[in-house]
C-alpha positions as a LaTeX table, in Angstrom:
\begin{tabular}{lrrr}
\hline
Residue & $x$ (\AA) & $y$ (\AA) & $z$ (\AA) \\
\hline
Unk1 & 293.25 & 49.04 & $-86.27$ \\
Unk2 & 295.64 & 51.89 & $-85.52$ \\
Unk3 & 298.35 & 50.37 & $-87.72$ \\
Unk4 & 299.24 & 53.84 & $-89.02$ \\
Unk5 & 300.57 & 54.60 & $-85.55$ \\
Unk6 & 303.06 & 51.72 & $-85.53$ \\
Unk7 & 305.88 & 54.23 & $-85.16$ \\
Unk8 & 304.66 & 55.06 & $-81.64$ \\
Unk9 & 306.27 & 51.93 & $-80.19$ \\
Unk10 & 309.60 & 52.30 & $-81.95$ \\
Unk11 & 309.88 & 56.00 & $-81.11$ \\
Unk12 & 308.93 & 55.30 & $-77.49$ \\
Unk13 & 311.47 & 52.54 & $-76.85$ \\
Unk14 & 314.24 & 54.47 & $-78.60$ \\
Unk15 & 313.36 & 57.51 & $-76.48$ \\
Unk16 & 313.32 & 55.42 & $-73.30$ \\
Unk17 & 316.68 & 53.83 & $-74.13$ \\
Unk18 & 318.30 & 57.15 & $-75.07$ \\
Unk19 & 316.88 & 58.89 & $-72.00$ \\
Unk20 & 318.08 & 56.20 & $-69.61$ \\
Unk21 & 321.53 & 56.10 & $-71.19$ \\
Unk22 & 321.83 & 59.89 & $-70.99$ \\
Unk23 & 320.69 & 59.75 & $-67.37$ \\
Unk24 & 323.37 & 57.15 & $-66.66$ \\
Unk25 & 326.10 & 59.33 & $-68.15$ \\
Unk26 & 324.91 & 62.40 & $-66.26$ \\
Unk27 & 324.56 & 60.64 & $-62.92$ \\
Unk28 & 327.65 & 58.52 & $-63.25$ \\
Unk29 & 328.32 & 55.13 & $-61.74$ \\
Unk30 & 328.35 & 56.26 & $-58.12$ \\
Unk31 & 324.79 & 57.58 & $-58.19$ \\
Unk32 & 323.38 & 55.12 & $-60.68$ \\
Unk33 & 324.54 & 51.90 & $-59.08$ \\
Unk34 & 322.08 & 52.13 & $-56.20$ \\
Unk35 & 319.23 & 52.73 & $-58.59$ \\
Unk36 & 320.37 & 49.79 & $-60.72$ \\
Unk37 & 320.52 & 47.45 & $-57.73$ \\
Unk38 & 316.84 & 48.15 & $-57.14$ \\
Unk39 & 315.94 & 47.53 & $-60.81$ \\
Unk40 & 317.95 & 44.32 & $-61.11$ \\
Unk41 & 316.73 & 42.96 & $-57.79$ \\
Unk42 & 313.13 & 43.78 & $-58.72$ \\
Unk43 & 313.56 & 42.16 & $-62.15$ \\
Unk44 & 315.17 & 38.98 & $-60.80$ \\
Unk45 & 312.62 & 38.54 & $-58.02$ \\
Unk46 & 309.77 & 39.36 & $-60.41$ \\
Unk47 & 311.01 & 36.95 & $-63.08$ \\
Unk48 & 311.71 & 33.94 & $-60.89$ \\
Unk49 & 309.00 & 34.64 & $-58.34$ \\
Unk50 & 306.30 & 34.94 & $-60.99$ \\
Unk51 & 307.48 & 31.71 & $-62.62$ \\
Unk52 & 307.26 & 29.88 & $-59.30$ \\
Unk53 & 303.88 & 31.35 & $-58.30$ \\
Unk54 & 302.02 & 31.26 & $-61.65$ \\
Unk55 & 300.99 & 27.59 & $-61.59$ \\
Unk56 & 299.79 & 27.43 & $-57.96$ \\
Unk57 & 297.99 & 30.76 & $-58.38$ \\
Unk58 & 296.17 & 29.39 & $-61.41$ \\
Unk59 & 295.23 & 26.20 & $-59.58$ \\
Unk60 & 294.00 & 28.00 & $-56.49$ \\
Unk61 & 292.17 & 30.90 & $-58.10$ \\
Unk62 & 291.23 & 30.08 & $-61.70$ \\
Unk63 & 291.37 & 26.37 & $-62.52$ \\
Unk64 & 287.97 & 25.40 & $-61.12$ \\
Unk65 & 286.26 & 28.31 & $-62.85$ \\
Unk66 & 287.89 & 27.55 & $-66.21$ \\
Unk67 & 286.88 & 23.89 & $-66.02$ \\
Unk68 & 283.35 & 24.89 & $-65.08$ \\
Unk69 & 283.10 & 27.31 & $-68.01$ \\
Unk70 & 284.42 & 24.73 & $-70.47$ \\
Unk71 & 282.03 & 22.10 & $-69.12$ \\
Unk72 & 279.06 & 24.45 & $-69.47$ \\
Unk73 & 279.93 & 25.20 & $-73.09$ \\
Unk74 & 280.42 & 21.52 & $-73.92$ \\
Unk75 & 277.05 & 20.66 & $-72.41$ \\
Unk76 & 275.25 & 23.29 & $-74.48$ \\
Unk77 & 276.91 & 22.62 & $-77.84$ \\
Unk78 & 276.00 & 19.62 & $-79.97$ \\
Unk79 & 279.59 & 18.58 & $-80.57$ \\
Unk80 & 279.13 & 15.42 & $-82.63$ \\
Unk81 & 276.24 & 16.72 & $-84.73$ \\
Unk82 & 278.28 & 19.79 & $-85.64$ \\
Unk83 & 281.35 & 17.64 & $-86.28$ \\
Unk84 & 279.36 & 15.53 & $-88.74$ \\
Unk85 & 278.25 & 18.71 & $-90.52$ \\
Unk86 & 281.82 & 20.03 & $-90.70$ \\
Unk87 & 283.08 & 16.75 & $-92.15$ \\
Unk88 & 280.37 & 16.77 & $-94.83$ \\
Unk89 & 281.28 & 20.31 & $-95.81$ \\
Unk90 & 285.07 & 20.04 & $-95.75$ \\
Unk91 & 285.54 & 16.41 & $-96.79$ \\
Unk92 & 282.54 & 15.47 & $-98.94$ \\
Unk93 & 284.48 & 12.74 & $-100.73$ \\
Unk94 & 286.01 & 11.11 & $-97.67$ \\
Unk95 & 284.91 & 7.81 & $-96.19$ \\
Unk96 & 283.57 & 9.73 & $-93.16$ \\
Unk97 & 281.30 & 12.08 & $-95.14$ \\
Unk98 & 278.16 & 10.03 & $-94.56$ \\
Unk99 & 278.68 & 9.59 & $-90.82$ \\
Unk100 & 275.97 & 11.08 & $-88.65$ \\
Unk101 & 276.06 & 12.09 & $-85.00$ \\
Unk102 & 275.35 & 8.62 & $-83.64$ \\
Unk103 & 277.91 & 6.99 & $-85.91$ \\
Unk104 & 280.61 & 9.36 & $-84.67$ \\
Unk105 & 279.68 & 8.74 & $-81.03$ \\
Unk106 & 279.91 & 4.99 & $-81.53$ \\
Unk107 & 282.98 & 4.78 & $-83.75$ \\
Unk108 & 285.43 & 7.49 & $-82.64$ \\
Unk109 & 286.09 & 6.22 & $-79.08$ \\
Unk110 & 286.83 & 2.77 & $-80.47$ \\
Unk111 & 289.15 & 4.06 & $-83.18$ \\
Unk112 & 291.93 & 5.50 & $-80.98$ \\
Unk113 & 290.20 & 8.86 & $-80.92$ \\
Unk114 & 289.46 & 8.96 & $-84.62$ \\
Unk115 & 291.32 & 10.04 & $-87.72$ \\
Unk116 & 292.90 & 13.33 & $-88.76$ \\
Unk117 & 289.54 & 14.28 & $-90.27$ \\
Unk118 & 287.86 & 13.82 & $-86.89$ \\
Unk119 & 290.58 & 15.83 & $-85.17$ \\
Unk120 & 290.13 & 18.65 & $-87.68$ \\
Unk121 & 286.36 & 18.63 & $-87.29$ \\
Unk122 & 286.47 & 18.61 & $-83.48$ \\
Unk123 & 289.00 & 21.44 & $-83.43$ \\
Unk124 & 286.89 & 23.50 & $-85.84$ \\
Unk125 & 283.77 & 23.10 & $-83.71$ \\
Unk126 & 285.52 & 23.92 & $-80.44$ \\
Unk127 & 287.36 & 26.87 & $-81.96$ \\
Unk128 & 284.16 & 28.39 & $-83.32$ \\
Unk129 & 281.89 & 27.71 & $-80.34$ \\
Unk130 & 284.15 & 27.64 & $-77.30$ \\
Unk131 & 287.76 & 28.79 & $-77.60$ \\
Unk132 & 287.18 & 32.52 & $-77.93$ \\
Unk133 & 284.91 & 32.45 & $-74.89$ \\
Unk134 & 287.60 & 30.85 & $-72.74$ \\
Unk135 & 290.80 & 32.50 & $-73.97$ \\
Unk136 & 291.21 & 34.70 & $-77.06$ \\
Unk137 & 294.91 & 33.93 & $-77.40$ \\
Unk138 & 295.61 & 30.22 & $-76.90$ \\
Unk139 & 299.14 & 28.90 & $-77.19$ \\
Unk140 & 298.69 & 27.19 & $-80.56$ \\
Unk141 & 295.94 & 26.18 & $-83.01$ \\
Unk142 & 293.71 & 23.59 & $-81.39$ \\
Unk143 & 294.02 & 21.21 & $-84.34$ \\
Unk144 & 297.82 & 21.21 & $-83.96$ \\
Unk145 & 297.48 & 20.65 & $-80.23$ \\
Unk146 & 295.12 & 17.69 & $-80.71$ \\
Unk147 & 297.42 & 16.23 & $-83.37$ \\
Unk148 & 300.50 & 16.52 & $-81.13$ \\
Unk149 & 298.64 & 15.20 & $-78.10$ \\
Unk150 & 296.65 & 12.32 & $-79.54$ \\
Unk151 & 296.22 & 10.71 & $-76.14$ \\
Unk152 & 294.59 & 13.83 & $-74.71$ \\
Unk153 & 292.33 & 14.12 & $-77.75$ \\
Unk154 & 291.35 & 10.48 & $-77.35$ \\
Unk155 & 290.47 & 11.05 & $-73.69$ \\
Unk156 & 288.54 & 14.20 & $-74.53$ \\
Unk157 & 286.50 & 12.75 & $-77.38$ \\
Unk158 & 285.78 & 9.53 & $-75.50$ \\
Unk159 & 284.58 & 11.48 & $-72.45$ \\
Unk160 & 282.42 & 13.69 & $-74.64$ \\
Unk161 & 280.94 & 10.66 & $-76.39$ \\
Unk162 & 280.03 & 9.20 & $-73.00$ \\
Unk163 & 278.57 & 12.57 & $-71.94$ \\
Unk164 & 281.16 & 12.81 & $-69.19$ \\
Unk165 & 281.56 & 16.52 & $-69.85$ \\
Unk166 & 283.44 & 17.19 & $-66.63$ \\
Unk167 & 286.29 & 14.87 & $-67.65$ \\
Unk168 & 286.22 & 16.26 & $-71.18$ \\
Unk169 & 286.43 & 19.78 & $-69.75$ \\
Unk170 & 289.43 & 18.83 & $-67.61$ \\
Unk171 & 291.26 & 17.54 & $-70.72$ \\
Unk172 & 290.78 & 20.87 & $-72.47$ \\
Unk173 & 291.18 & 23.18 & $-69.50$ \\
Unk174 & 294.29 & 21.60 & $-67.99$ \\
Unk175 & 295.97 & 20.75 & $-71.26$ \\
Unk176 & 295.06 & 23.46 & $-73.73$ \\
Unk177 & 293.77 & 26.53 & $-71.90$ \\
Unk178 & 295.84 & 26.54 & $-68.70$ \\
Unk179 & 299.15 & 27.62 & $-70.36$ \\
Unk180 & 297.43 & 30.79 & $-71.61$ \\
Unk181 & 296.11 & 31.67 & $-68.16$ \\
Unk182 & 299.39 & 30.84 & $-66.46$ \\
Unk183 & 301.25 & 33.13 & $-68.85$ \\
Unk184 & 298.85 & 35.99 & $-68.13$ \\
Unk185 & 299.09 & 35.35 & $-64.39$ \\
Unk186 & 302.87 & 35.25 & $-64.59$ \\
Unk187 & 303.00 & 38.61 & $-66.37$ \\
Unk188 & 300.72 & 40.19 & $-63.74$ \\
Unk189 & 302.77 & 38.73 & $-60.90$ \\
Unk190 & 306.00 & 39.83 & $-62.59$ \\
Unk191 & 304.87 & 43.46 & $-62.69$ \\
Unk192 & 303.41 & 43.37 & $-59.18$ \\
Unk193 & 306.53 & 41.84 & $-57.66$ \\
Unk194 & 308.70 & 44.38 & $-59.48$ \\
Unk195 & 306.69 & 47.29 & $-58.09$ \\
Unk196 & 306.71 & 45.89 & $-54.55$ \\
Unk197 & 310.47 & 45.25 & $-54.58$ \\
Unk198 & 311.21 & 48.71 & $-56.03$ \\
Unk199 & 309.14 & 50.31 & $-53.28$ \\
Unk200 & 310.89 & 48.31 & $-50.57$ \\
Unk201 & 314.34 & 49.04 & $-52.01$ \\
Unk202 & 313.46 & 52.72 & $-52.22$ \\
Unk203 & 312.41 & 52.78 & $-48.58$ \\
Unk204 & 315.56 & 50.96 & $-47.44$ \\
Unk205 & 317.73 & 53.21 & $-49.58$ \\
Unk206 & 316.13 & 56.29 & $-48.09$ \\
Unk207 & 316.61 & 55.01 & $-44.55$ \\
Unk208 & 320.22 & 54.06 & $-45.20$ \\
Unk209 & 321.14 & 57.62 & $-46.09$ \\
Unk210 & 323.90 & 58.72 & $-48.45$ \\
Unk211 & 326.16 & 55.74 & $-49.16$ \\
Unk212 & 327.92 & 57.23 & $-52.18$ \\
Unk213 & 330.70 & 58.60 & $-50.03$ \\
Unk214 & 331.97 & 55.04 & $-49.54$ \\
Unk215 & 332.57 & 54.57 & $-53.29$ \\
Unk216 & 335.75 & 56.10 & $-54.72$ \\
Unk217 & 336.01 & 55.45 & $-58.45$ \\
Unk218 & 335.82 & 58.99 & $-59.83$ \\
Unk219 & 338.30 & 58.33 & $-62.64$ \\
Unk220 & 336.13 & 55.65 & $-64.28$ \\
Unk221 & 332.78 & 57.01 & $-63.11$ \\
Unk222 & 331.33 & 57.81 & $-66.57$ \\
Unk223 & 332.78 & 54.73 & $-68.31$ \\
Unk224 & 331.35 & 52.38 & $-65.70$ \\
Unk225 & 327.99 & 54.14 & $-65.94$ \\
Unk226 & 327.49 & 52.92 & $-69.54$ \\
Unk227 & 327.17 & 49.14 & $-68.87$ \\
Unk228 & 325.10 & 49.91 & $-65.77$ \\
Unk229 & 322.82 & 52.07 & $-67.90$ \\
Unk230 & 322.48 & 49.32 & $-70.52$ \\
Unk231 & 321.39 & 46.82 & $-67.88$ \\
Unk232 & 318.86 & 49.33 & $-66.58$ \\
Unk233 & 317.54 & 49.88 & $-70.13$ \\
Unk234 & 317.08 & 46.12 & $-70.60$ \\
Unk235 & 315.12 & 45.82 & $-67.34$ \\
Unk236 & 312.85 & 48.76 & $-68.17$ \\
Unk237 & 312.18 & 47.64 & $-71.77$ \\
Unk238 & 311.34 & 44.08 & $-70.72$ \\
Unk239 & 308.93 & 45.40 & $-68.12$ \\
Unk240 & 307.36 & 47.67 & $-70.75$ \\
Unk241 & 306.89 & 44.78 & $-73.18$ \\
Unk242 & 305.26 & 42.67 & $-70.47$ \\
Unk243 & 302.90 & 45.53 & $-69.66$ \\
Unk244 & 301.93 & 45.92 & $-73.33$ \\
Unk245 & 301.27 & 42.17 & $-73.63$ \\
Unk246 & 298.99 & 42.36 & $-70.62$ \\
Unk247 & 297.03 & 45.27 & $-72.08$ \\
Unk248 & 296.66 & 43.48 & $-75.43$ \\
Unk249 & 295.39 & 40.33 & $-73.73$ \\
Unk250 & 293.10 & 42.16 & $-71.30$ \\
Unk251 & 291.44 & 44.18 & $-74.09$ \\
Unk252 & 290.91 & 41.24 & $-76.47$ \\
Unk253 & 293.34 & 42.71 & $-79.01$ \\
Unk254 & 290.73 & 45.37 & $-79.83$ \\
Unk255 & 292.28 & 48.55 & $-78.42$ \\
Unk256 & 293.74 & 51.30 & $-80.60$ \\
Unk257 & 297.54 & 50.92 & $-80.65$ \\
Unk258 & 297.44 & 48.03 & $-78.19$ \\
Unk259 & 296.78 & 45.27 & $-80.72$ \\
Unk260 & 299.01 & 42.73 & $-82.41$ \\
Unk261 & 298.25 & 44.00 & $-85.92$ \\
Unk262 & 299.76 & 47.39 & $-85.08$ \\
Unk263 & 302.68 & 45.84 & $-83.21$ \\
Unk264 & 303.47 & 43.58 & $-86.18$ \\
Unk265 & 304.07 & 46.72 & $-88.29$ \\
Unk266 & 306.77 & 48.04 & $-85.98$ \\
Unk267 & 310.39 & 47.71 & $-87.01$ \\
Unk268 & 312.07 & 47.36 & $-83.61$ \\
Unk269 & 309.41 & 46.78 & $-80.98$ \\
Unk270 & 308.02 & 43.63 & $-82.62$ \\
Unk271 & 311.38 & 41.91 & $-82.11$ \\
Unk272 & 311.15 & 42.48 & $-78.36$ \\
Unk273 & 307.45 & 41.58 & $-78.33$ \\
Unk274 & 307.95 & 38.26 & $-80.13$ \\
Unk275 & 310.89 & 36.97 & $-78.13$ \\
Unk276 & 310.02 & 38.08 & $-74.59$ \\
\hline
\end{tabular}
């Protein structure tokens, strides 16, 4: 959707970078350094502050609601009946193909959480009936997560078998879904903290008056402006990528231009998007 407009991102970031670098050369180091201090300070406080605040913000504002939503979905789905159906369809020749709902409930908790077939079936059911309702962009495929965290899967499936859906929901919410929410929260906090710090720095700078007269480096003014401009470009581009990621997540990857299919077609922007 909108993949034909992939060039928008590459053109935009090249334009931003070129514009900021030109601005740095025109203004020179003396004028630019105060602006850069604000950007760097905002970036550093936003980066570390959001990392520190993301987890407690999730716990205080979202955790209980996520657990409640997961629990509600688990209570309404027939997990083991659907798992038995999935196993019959995907593994008709396996030793588990004839297992019914009651057999799964009785055997899985006493078999260290079950086999790889059970893990696959449980992941398929939860992915199709629950995952997209809780978070459209989880950190990794649920089957991989269950395989890597066998103990958590064992706790989850045992709790579900005993109809302790609250404990089962905690296993999923705190282990699988919370990293997604904490990443989103961190991105929001990162942008908010950046804006707040930039505003405060701007106010202080305005109150302080003209400080450029105290800096006397005219001979190297333009040369020193280049590295300062590059640092400013990095701060702005990272903030832009974070903002795009937030829009993609908030719109369920369904918005024209702001979707991962379009971004994957870009030549430059996707490198920033993948590694930031």
